[in-house]
Structure formats: C-alpha cells, structure tokens
PATOR-397068 format. One line per field, with one value per residue (C-alpha): x, y, z; residue number from 1. Coordinates in steps of 0.02 Angstrom, whole numbers, plus 50000, padded with zeros to 5 digits. Layout:
BEGIN
c1	[X | ...] $
c2	[Y | ...] $
c3	[Z | ...] $
pos	[NUM | ...] $
END
This chain:
BEGIN
c1	[50803 | 50800 | 50943 | 50893 | 50789 | 50817 | 50733 | 50867 | 50844 | 50954 | 51062 | 50967 | 50797 | 50622 | 50571 | 50687 | 50613 | 50574 | 50461 | 50343 | 50204 | 50045 | 49974 | 49861 | 49915 | 49845 | 49854 | 49760 | 49635 | 49597 | 49661 | 49794 | 49853 | 50035 | 50186 | 50343 | 50511 | 50646 | 50603 | 50471 | 50292 | 50234 | 50078 | 49958 | 49821 | 49942 | 50029 | 49866 | 49818 | 49960 | 49866 | 50029 | 49932 | 49764 | 49804 | 49825 | 49717 | 49560 | 49596 | 49458 | 49554 | 49708 | 49610 | 49513 | 49540 | 49583 | 49643 | 49466 | 49438 | 49611 | 49602 | 49438 | 49512 | 49604 | 49776 | 49799 | 49780 | 49890 | 50026 | 50005 | 50004 | 50168 | 50256 | 50221 | 50279 | 50435 | 50473 | 50438 | 50549 | 50675 | 50855 | 50850 | 50675 | 50535 | 50572 | 50392 | 50378 | 50538 | 50506 | 50349 | 50349 | 50388 | 50321 | 50167 | 50215 | 50314 | 50278 | 50397 | 50376 | 50453 | 50335 | 50178 | 50009 | 49986 | 49801 | 49722 | 49749 | 49589 | 49397 | 49398 | 49239 | 49279 | 49427 | 49467 | 49594 | 49679 | 49774 | 49897 | 50051 | 50077 | 50212 | 50097 | 49937 | 50045 | 50116 | 49945 | 49879 | 50019 | 49992 | 49788 | 49778 | 49947 | 49872 | 49791 | 49839 | 49907 | 49811 | 49639 | 49590 | 49525 | 49682 | 49785 | 49624 | 49572 | 49634 | 49548 | 49491 | 49362 | 49282 | 49361 | 49292 | 49334 | 49300 | 49450 | 49594 | 49706 | 49861 | 50040 | 50068 | 49885 | 49885 | 49801 | 49687 | 49698 | 49526 | 49420 | 49315 | 49237 | 49373 | 49381 | 49546 | 49580 | 49543 | 49386 | 49204 | 49125 | 49191 | 49240 | 49235 | 49413 | 49550 | 49655 | 49803 | 49861 | 49876 | 49979 | 50037 | 50006 | 50134 | 50052 | 50057 | 49889 | 49840 | 49711 | 49596 | 49564 | 49438 | 49417 | 49471 | 49656 | 49770 | 49844 | 49972 | 50018 | 50036 | 50100 | 49961 | 49956 | 49809 | 49824 | 49743 | 49670 | 49728 | 49624 | 49469 | 49495 | 49517 | 49350 | 49244 | 49311 | 49230 | 49113 | 49117 | 49288 | 49374 | 49251 | 49289 | 49468 | 49517 | 49404 | 49482 | 49624 | 49715 | 49860 | 49927 | 50069 | 50047 | 50110 | 50033 | 50177 | 50106 | 50134 | 50224 | 50366 | 50351 | 50383 | 50565 | 50548 | 50418 | 50464 | 50401 | 50289 | 50319 | 50261 | 50074 | 50028 | 49914 | 49885 | 49753 | 49584 | 49584 | 49508 | 49659 | 49795 | 49940 | 50089 | 50261 | 50314 | 50163 | 50252 | 50333 | 50520 | 50476 | 50579 | 50496 | 50547 | 50455 | 50536 | 50479 | 50526 | 50443 | 50409 | 50560 | 50669 | 50609 | 50641 | 50817 | 50851 | 50863 | 50828 | 50689 | 50745 | 50694 | 50612 | 50563 | 50624 | 50544 | 50491 | 50317 | 50391 | 50347 | 50157 | 50088 | 49927 | 49976 | 49885 | 49816 | 49739 | 49672 | 49572 | 49519 | 49440 | 49364 | 49269 | 49231 | 49064 | 49007 | 49062 | 49120 | 49288 | 49272 | 49402 | 49486 | 49442 | 49590 | 49638 | 49770 | 49891 | 49871 | 50018 | 50182 | 50296 | 50453 | 50512 | 50650 | 50577 | 50658 | 50552 | 50378 | 50272 | 50169 | 50207 | 50089 | 50229 | 50387 | 50347 | 50260 | 50093 | 50181 | 50281 | 50446 | 50457 | 50565 | 50716 | 50733 | 50894 | 50860 | 50818 | 50620 | 50544 | 50382 | 50255 | 50119 | 50117 | 50097 | 50043 | 50181 | 50242 | 50269 | 50269 | 50345 | 50340 | 50458 | 50461 | 50572 | 50644 | 50826 | 50924 | 51071 | 51072 | 50872 | 50777 | 50593 | 50525 | 50365 | 50387 | 50350 | 50185 | 50189 | 50068 | 50091 | 49977 | 49882 | 49778 | 49595 | 49445 | 49383 | 49211 | 49112 | 48957 | 48840 | 48951 | 49124 | 49246 | 49412 | 49568] $
c2	[50049 | 49866 | 49749 | 49624 | 49463 | 49285 | 49244 | 49254 | 49424 | 49437 | 49581 | 49704 | 49619 | 49718 | 49659 | 49694 | 49675 | 49859 | 49834 | 49696 | 49710 | 49635 | 49524 | 49362 | 49203 | 49028 | 48887 | 48734 | 48796 | 48954 | 49132 | 49170 | 49330 | 49346 | 49454 | 49458 | 49456 | 49422 | 49260 | 49206 | 49234 | 49234 | 49150 | 49257 | 49136 | 48994 | 49106 | 49183 | 49005 | 49018 | 49168 | 49285 | 49422 | 49400 | 49557 | 49677 | 49620 | 49507 | 49341 | 49341 | 49480 | 49372 | 49229 | 49320 | 49282 | 49478 | 49625 | 49730 | 49667 | 49712 | 49890 | 49914 | 49900 | 50058 | 50137 | 50094 | 49911 | 49928 | 49999 | 49865 | 49729 | 49796 | 49817 | 49651 | 49568 | 49663 | 49600 | 49415 | 49432 | 49517 | 49425 | 49470 | 49499 | 49401 | 49219 | 49153 | 49139 | 49057 | 48916 | 48871 | 48718 | 48820 | 48697 | 48791 | 48964 | 49005 | 48997 | 49022 | 49198 | 49149 | 49006 | 49068 | 49102 | 49277 | 49354 | 49523 | 49562 | 49664 | 49653 | 49827 | 49900 | 50065 | 50118 | 50290 | 50346 | 50531 | 50628 | 50706 | 50723 | 50909 | 50838 | 50697 | 50806 | 50942 | 50812 | 50740 | 50929 | 50956 | 50792 | 50816 | 51013 | 51065 | 51246 | 51274 | 51292 | 51111 | 51116 | 51139 | 51279 | 51176 | 51060 | 51161 | 51197 | 51005 | 50825 | 50779 | 50590 | 50482 | 50317 | 50164 | 49982 | 49887 | 49731 | 49752 | 49749 | 49592 | 49540 | 49535 | 49416 | 49404 | 49427 | 49569 | 49541 | 49654 | 49751 | 49778 | 49943 | 50074 | 50211 | 50321 | 50332 | 50512 | 50460 | 50368 | 50437 | 50321 | 50239 | 50057 | 49911 | 49831 | 49784 | 49923 | 49966 | 50104 | 49989 | 50084 | 50062 | 50185 | 50196 | 50234 | 50217 | 50184 | 50182 | 50077 | 50165 | 50091 | 50133 | 50324 | 50381 | 50331 | 50287 | 50104 | 50065 | 50082 | 49975 | 49987 | 50011 | 49996 | 50059 | 49994 | 50111 | 50082 | 50261 | 50253 | 50191 | 50329 | 50464 | 50436 | 50396 | 50514 | 50662 | 50737 | 50620 | 50558 | 50391 | 50223 | 50068 | 50120 | 50092 | 49963 | 49799 | 49779 | 49866 | 49765 | 49806 | 49738 | 49601 | 49677 | 49826 | 49936 | 50012 | 50202 | 50156 | 50069 | 50219 | 50355 | 50377 | 50428 | 50567 | 50720 | 50884 | 50887 | 51011 | 51184 | 51226 | 51388 | 51445 | 51398 | 51266 | 51308 | 51281 | 51111 | 51051 | 51138 | 51034 | 51050 | 50968 | 50817 | 50749 | 50658 | 50488 | 50483 | 50317 | 50281 | 50207 | 50112 | 50028 | 49869 | 49807 | 49629 | 49579 | 49396 | 49403 | 49463 | 49323 | 49200 | 49261 | 49274 | 49457 | 49531 | 49667 | 49847 | 49993 | 50121 | 50243 | 50292 | 50432 | 50461 | 50476 | 50637 | 50716 | 50707 | 50888 | 50838 | 50720 | 50557 | 50657 | 50791 | 50653 | 50564 | 50730 | 50791 | 50626 | 50640 | 50826 | 50805 | 50689 | 50535 | 50402 | 50301 | 50131 | 50001 | 49922 | 50070 | 50096 | 50266 | 50279 | 50432 | 50428 | 50414 | 50489 | 50577 | 50672 | 50838 | 50728 | 50634 | 50475 | 50489 | 50490 | 50363 | 50302 | 50259 | 50399 | 50508 | 50410 | 50400 | 50560 | 50467 | 50355 | 50488 | 50444 | 50263 | 50169 | 50065 | 49902 | 49815 | 49678 | 49813 | 49809 | 49963 | 50014 | 50152 | 50062 | 49878 | 49723 | 49544 | 49459 | 49611 | 49617 | 49755 | 49757 | 49906 | 49912 | 50042 | 50055 | 50186 | 50176 | 50271 | 50250 | 50071 | 50042 | 49979 | 49969 | 49892 | 49837 | 49695 | 49679 | 49736 | 49629 | 49598 | 49507 | 49566 | 49434 | 49433 | 49467 | 49398 | 49411 | 49427 | 49285 | 49369 | 49407 | 49321 | 49339 | 49192 | 49199 | 49153] $
c3	[51173 | 51104 | 51102 | 50975 | 50982 | 51025 | 50854 | 50719 | 50622 | 50454 | 50423 | 50318 | 50354 | 50349 | 50505 | 50662 | 50833 | 50815 | 50693 | 50722 | 50594 | 50592 | 50454 | 50423 | 50349 | 50304 | 50427 | 50445 | 50335 | 50422 | 50427 | 50585 | 50637 | 50659 | 50690 | 50565 | 50647 | 50529 | 50423 | 50552 | 50588 | 50774 | 50762 | 50876 | 50880 | 50940 | 51055 | 51140 | 51189 | 51324 | 51412 | 51402 | 51317 | 51430 | 51528 | 51380 | 51246 | 51240 | 51179 | 51043 | 50961 | 50938 | 50877 | 50739 | 50559 | 50528 | 50620 | 50639 | 50816 | 50873 | 50766 | 50867 | 51026 | 51023 | 51042 | 51228 | 51185 | 51039 | 51138 | 51273 | 51152 | 51056 | 51220 | 51271 | 51110 | 51123 | 51291 | 51246 | 51091 | 51174 | 51183 | 51367 | 51398 | 51473 | 51443 | 51453 | 51258 | 51222 | 51363 | 51275 | 51156 | 50993 | 50870 | 50839 | 50888 | 50730 | 50540 | 50401 | 50337 | 50165 | 50118 | 50213 | 50116 | 50160 | 50158 | 50157 | 50348 | 50367 | 50317 | 50229 | 50248 | 50147 | 50035 | 50002 | 49869 | 49877 | 49760 | 49881 | 49781 | 49724 | 49580 | 49533 | 49514 | 49424 | 49304 | 49264 | 49238 | 49109 | 49014 | 49002 | 49008 | 48923 | 48896 | 49063 | 49247 | 49294 | 49467 | 49469 | 49601 | 49739 | 49759 | 49876 | 49983 | 50026 | 50000 | 49845 | 49843 | 49787 | 49854 | 49786 | 49779 | 49932 | 49845 | 49735 | 49862 | 49839 | 49937 | 49863 | 49734 | 49658 | 49478 | 49393 | 49246 | 49117 | 49118 | 48961 | 48962 | 48872 | 48791 | 48653 | 48551 | 48488 | 48295 | 48337 | 48309 | 48435 | 48582 | 48589 | 48718 | 48719 | 48827 | 48904 | 48803 | 48941 | 49093 | 49229 | 49408 | 49542 | 49683 | 49843 | 50029 | 50131 | 50306 | 50400 | 50537 | 50712 | 50832 | 50881 | 50707 | 50765 | 50621 | 50671 | 50528 | 50348 | 50206 | 50019 | 49886 | 49700 | 49635 | 49471 | 49328 | 49156 | 49093 | 48934 | 49019 | 49146 | 49020 | 48936 | 49095 | 49227 | 49195 | 49266 | 49405 | 49428 | 49424 | 49415 | 49299 | 49254 | 49437 | 49513 | 49441 | 49564 | 49707 | 49780 | 49958 | 50047 | 50183 | 50338 | 50428 | 50491 | 50645 | 50679 | 50851 | 50739 | 50614 | 50754 | 50740 | 50554 | 50576 | 50479 | 50434 | 50288 | 50137 | 50172 | 50118 | 50025 | 50045 | 50230 | 50247 | 50337 | 50515 | 50534 | 50427 | 50519 | 50564 | 50680 | 50702 | 50609 | 50515 | 50380 | 50372 | 50299 | 50202 | 50056 | 49894 | 49761 | 49600 | 49525 | 49340 | 49271 | 49095 | 49053 | 48936 | 49080 | 49180 | 49040 | 49018 | 49208 | 49206 | 49369 | 49402 | 49363 | 49471 | 49377 | 49495 | 49674 | 49792 | 49965 | 50068 | 50144 | 49967 | 50001 | 50009 | 50097 | 50264 | 50313 | 50463 | 50341 | 50224 | 50365 | 50451 | 50287 | 50243 | 50409 | 50414 | 50346 | 50480 | 50373 | 50494 | 50483 | 50540 | 50607 | 50443 | 50329 | 50210 | 50149 | 50008 | 49970 | 49779 | 49669 | 49747 | 49629 | 49674 | 49582 | 49480 | 49331 | 49401 | 49559 | 49464 | 49535 | 49381 | 49207 | 49130 | 49214 | 49180 | 48996 | 48985 | 48920 | 48803 | 48714 | 48797 | 48818 | 48954 | 48889 | 48981 | 49012 | 48884 | 48748 | 48774 | 48775 | 48880 | 48881 | 48983 | 49050 | 48944 | 48981 | 49093 | 49161 | 49353 | 49466 | 49633 | 49755 | 49893 | 50046 | 50193 | 50328 | 50385 | 50506 | 50617 | 50587 | 50612 | 50467 | 50467 | 50302 | 50219 | 50133 | 49941 | 49852 | 49686 | 49547 | 49370 | 49236 | 49150 | 48987 | 49045 | 48943 | 48777 | 48713 | 48626 | 48571 | 48717 | 48853 | 48905 | 48937 | 49027 | 48916] $
pos	[1 | 2 | 3 | 4 | 5 | 6 | 7 | 8 | 9 | 10 | 11 | 12 | 13 | 14 | 15 | 16 | 17 | 18 | 19 | 20 | 21 | 22 | 23 | 24 | 25 | 26 | 27 | 28 | 29 | 30 | 31 | 32 | 33 | 34 | 35 | 36 | 37 | 38 | 39 | 40 | 41 | 42 | 43 | 44 | 45 | 46 | 47 | 48 | 49 | 50 | 51 | 52 | 53 | 54 | 55 | 56 | 57 | 58 | 59 | 60 | 61 | 62 | 63 | 64 | 65 | 66 | 67 | 68 | 69 | 70 | 71 | 72 | 73 | 74 | 75 | 76 | 77 | 78 | 79 | 80 | 81 | 82 | 83 | 84 | 85 | 86 | 87 | 88 | 89 | 90 | 91 | 92 | 93 | 94 | 95 | 96 | 97 | 98 | 99 | 100 | 101 | 102 | 103 | 104 | 105 | 106 | 107 | 108 | 109 | 110 | 111 | 112 | 113 | 114 | 115 | 116 | 117 | 118 | 119 | 120 | 121 | 122 | 123 | 124 | 125 | 126 | 127 | 128 | 129 | 130 | 131 | 132 | 133 | 134 | 135 | 136 | 137 | 138 | 139 | 140 | 141 | 142 | 143 | 144 | 145 | 146 | 147 | 148 | 149 | 150 | 151 | 152 | 153 | 154 | 155 | 156 | 157 | 158 | 159 | 160 | 161 | 162 | 163 | 164 | 165 | 166 | 167 | 168 | 169 | 170 | 171 | 172 | 173 | 174 | 175 | 176 | 177 | 178 | 179 | 180 | 181 | 182 | 183 | 184 | 185 | 186 | 187 | 188 | 189 | 190 | 191 | 192 | 193 | 194 | 195 | 196 | 197 | 198 | 199 | 200 | 201 | 202 | 203 | 204 | 205 | 206 | 207 | 208 | 209 | 210 | 211 | 212 | 213 | 214 | 215 | 216 | 217 | 218 | 219 | 220 | 221 | 222 | 223 | 224 | 225 | 226 | 227 | 228 | 229 | 230 | 231 | 232 | 233 | 234 | 235 | 236 | 237 | 238 | 239 | 240 | 241 | 242 | 243 | 244 | 245 | 246 | 247 | 248 | 249 | 250 | 251 | 252 | 253 | 254 | 255 | 256 | 257 | 258 | 259 | 260 | 261 | 262 | 263 | 264 | 265 | 266 | 267 | 268 | 269 | 270 | 271 | 272 | 273 | 274 | 275 | 276 | 277 | 278 | 279 | 280 | 281 | 282 | 283 | 284 | 285 | 286 | 287 | 288 | 289 | 290 | 291 | 292 | 293 | 294 | 295 | 296 | 297 | 298 | 299 | 300 | 301 | 302 | 303 | 304 | 305 | 306 | 307 | 308 | 309 | 310 | 311 | 312 | 313 | 314 | 315 | 316 | 317 | 318 | 319 | 320 | 321 | 322 | 323 | 324 | 325 | 326 | 327 | 328 | 329 | 330 | 331 | 332 | 333 | 334 | 335 | 336 | 337 | 338 | 339 | 340 | 341 | 342 | 343 | 344 | 345 | 346 | 347 | 348 | 349 | 350 | 351 | 352 | 353 | 354 | 355 | 356 | 357 | 358 | 359 | 360 | 361 | 362 | 363 | 364 | 365 | 366 | 367 | 368 | 369 | 370 | 371 | 372 | 373 | 374 | 375 | 376 | 377 | 378 | 379 | 380 | 381 | 382 | 383 | 384 | 385 | 386 | 387 | 388 | 389 | 390 | 391 | 392 | 393 | 394 | 395 | 396 | 397 | 398 | 399 | 400 | 401 | 402 | 403 | 404 | 405 | 406 | 407 | 408 | 409 | 410 | 411 | 412 | 413 | 414 | 415 | 416] $
END
C-alpha cells in the first residue's frame, strides 16, 4: 500500500504514484520516454543514466525514443521496473532518485510536447459494444435483426491503418471521399458531411501476447463515406484519415484494483474464447464537445456522453485471443481498439450517429447551436478515469479539433 510521493501530486490528479503511466515527449530535439506523476514527467532517459534501473531493465530500453523495446522485454521486466519506480518516488522510499541533481530528471507535464509513445506496427479496431452494434443495426437496418448472426459468437473487427494514429491535440482534417446521397443517381466526391467521433479504449501488446497497458482512442469516422463503401468488405477510407490516442499508457498493473466481471455472454462463447473471473475494467468514460463559437464566447466544453468500459460485451483478452487464433502474430507495440463504447441509456452512447440517431435528433448546445455531426472548428475531448475509495487513476485527455480538409482544383488538390 503506497503512502504518497515526495513529488507533489495535486488533489484529484489523474497521475498519483499508484498510476505511473508511460509516455514519450520531446526534449532537446529527441523523443524521451517518461513517467507521469502529478504535474511532472520523470525523464526515464535522464534517470537511467544514474544506473538506478540497470538491474531491472536494459538501459537501452529506457533510452529509446519509443516504448517498443520495453514492451518487448516482457511482464517480469514491467513489474520490476514499476516496483523500482514506486520505491524511488515514494515519500519514505528509496532516496537515491531525490538525492540526485534533479534539474534534468523532471519536465513540466503541462507544457511538454507529447508524442505517439509507440511505433505501431499493426492496428486493429473491434466492434465490441453490444449496445453500439445494436444501435447501428437499428439505424441502418430498421426492418431486420439489429445484430448480424456472427456478432455474439466472435469479436468482430477490421485491420485499420497504423499510419493514421496521432497523439492528443493533433488537428483532424475533414476528409474528402466518395459518397452517395440517398437522392443521387451516382456517387460524388466531396467533403464528409457526417463526420463523427468514436469513444473507444485500446490496448498495446507486449512480448508473449501480453497486454501492457491501455489508452483512450477516438477512431474518427466519416459516416457518409463509410455507408457507401463498407459493403461488402467493411471500413476503408471512411476510417483511415485519423485515429487519435491519449498520450499516457496506463499499465494493467495500475488498473488491477479496477478489474470487474464483464457482462454475461449468451450464448456461451466457443471454448477458445472462454473467460473466467474479472476480465473487464471499471473505467468511467466521457465525451466533451466545444464548438468554435463556444470558444469565442468562453463557454466551457459540454459533456455530451458518459459511459463505462465495463459495458463492453467482448473483453480485451477475448479480442486479442480471437485476433491471434488463426496464427496471426501480435508484435510488441500493436494497438487493438475496442470499437465505440455505448451503454443502454441514450446519454451513454459513444458516437454522434447514435446520440443524434443519424442526425434526426440533433443535440442542442449551451449557446443554442445544434449538432448532428461535427463541423469545422469543433473540438472533441475524451476523458477516462477509475475511482474507488479515494484512489483515482486517470488517462489524461484525448483531444482533436476539426479543420477544413482540402479543396480540389482541377486534377490536383490543395490544402486550404
């Protein structure tokens, strides 16, 4: 049981000593690995030069510009490193770190330039929320069963584009694409008019197909492009223009106190997908929206959805098991996302297509604006946290602001 850190941690911080998530930030023109605690970042590159971690982790893994070497080191190394970090940062723990010259050991978390912490080799996005899948089935197939026959037998997913993954705060350009309005005889190529968010949680894999830690994921979606292209092979250009992740990877060890039982699965899954005990995580989730007009009027973002990751029908372990069940490999640093997470209450839906029922029930915002889908200048922020008995473990923000994409001029395209 920890008793606090000698590094100041403000009340309500996402990053107490019980969390210690990993990230990457820019320093001296290079990427450095770091651990968040309170409003500070412990620079693992600088700290490793003291030799304090040599007996628990290869120095090269802490001096790399991304987490991949650490992820490949395996669970025993992860546990030993976390234990050493907690001991060094504990108020009455090992004094070796605080006795060093600290001018280069820490950085200001609030002003640091955060980077994508992992070189993502492969990215898979699942469709693991029963309520979300049911809602979309009712929207797109109102006269048929909302869930397709295979949905309750396996975690349905698709391979995304790893190059689309960007860090919190990166602007998202409105994509152009081919779509076909209901009243049109032929498709057209135009800016997406149905740009949407997707509230998701994802995990990174390490050595031995172990799950290292979790991040927030916003898999931005152009619903009009998606609706025209997804049959018969599924998502493609409607999904590949941008996927935002939060900058801090919260380890499964930090989340262990918040493991809970997943929803009942009926029918029982096949034996290779059998799970026992507490395979889900009690992670509260929220979506905030602020328009350009709200920012100009200094109106705070409004929360448009609240839900919980424990609502997921298919667990992360089942997602990873199914993804590798045919012999496919999962490498250290691969990202697997849950798909949109929605609860049973309309206020807990994790996308605008559900919250506005494909635009037929627009949201009214505090300044009187209406939203069916995202407009240029809108900013979405996803938040996540676990809280119990005075312990709070947070993920930090996952933000993205929509900008106008590009316009066609003859045979070429130019940014605007």
